[in-house]
C-alpha positions in Angstrom: 0.1 0.0 0.1 1.7 3.3 -0.9 -0.1 5.3 2.0 0.9 9.0 3.1 4.3 8.0 3.5 4.4 6.6 0.3 5.8 3.1 1.5 6.8 0.5 -0.8 8.1 -3.0 -0.3 11.6 -3.7 -1.6 12.1 -7.2 -3.1 15.2 -8.6 -4.5 14.4 -7.8 -8.0 12.7 -4.7 -8.0 10.3 -2.1 -5.9 6.8 -3.6 -5.6 3.8 -1.4 -4.3 1.9 -3.1 -1.8 -1.9 -2.2 -1.4 -3.4 -4.6 1.4 -7.2 -4.7 1.4 -9.3 -5.0 4.6 -9.7 -8.6 4.0 -6.1 -8.9 4.2 -5.6 -7.0 7.3 -8.6 -9.0 9.0 -7.0 -12.2 8.0 -3.9 -11.0 9.3 -5.7 -10.1 12.7 -7.3 -13.9 12.7 -3.9 -15.3 12.4 -2.4 -13.5 15.2 -5.5 -14.2 17.7 -7.0 -10.6 17.4 -10.4 -11.7 15.3 -12.5 -9.8 17.9 -10.9 -6.4 17.1 -13.3 -3.4 16.1 -13.6 -2.3 12.5 -11.8 0.8 13.2 -8.7 -1.0 14.3 -8.6 -3.2 11.5 -8.8 -0.5 9.0 -5.8 1.1 11.0 -4.0 -2.1 10.7 -4.5 -2.0 7.3 -3.0 1.4 7.0 0.2 0.3 8.9 0.9 -3.0 6.8 3.0 -1.3 4.4 4.9 1.1 6.4 5.9 -1.5 8.9 6.8 -3.9 6.1 8.9 -1.5 4.6 11.0 -0.4 7.8 11.2 -4.2 8.7 13.0 -4.8 5.5 15.6 -2.0 6.3 16.8 -3.9 9.5 20.4 -5.0 8.7 20.5 -8.9 8.9 23.8 -10.6 9.3 24.6 -12.7 5.9 26.2 -15.8 8.1 24.5 -17.7 10.4 27.5 -17.6 12.8 27.2 -13.8 13.2 23.7 -13.8 14.6 22.7 -11.1 16.9 22.2 -13.4 19.8 25.9 -14.5 19.7 27.2 -11.1 19.8 25.1 -9.5 22.8 26.0 -10.7 26.2 23.3 -10.2 28.8 24.6 -9.3 32.1 23.1 -10.3 35.5 23.2 -7.7 38.3 
């Protein structure tokens, strides 16, 4: 969905505009246990699908399994 922010999804080969429908948002909500959301929340969810997907694709990921973030960070106990 190319919303107010003009968000598009990036694929390996090209930029692809995604325009999810209310049915897509409703299906997403059902898959995540949110089937009882009010219609205004489903509509807002639909608006946010493309921007969230776009920014999620901007997160850098390690090309090697051995360099996963879990092995790079250490949790310290007080």
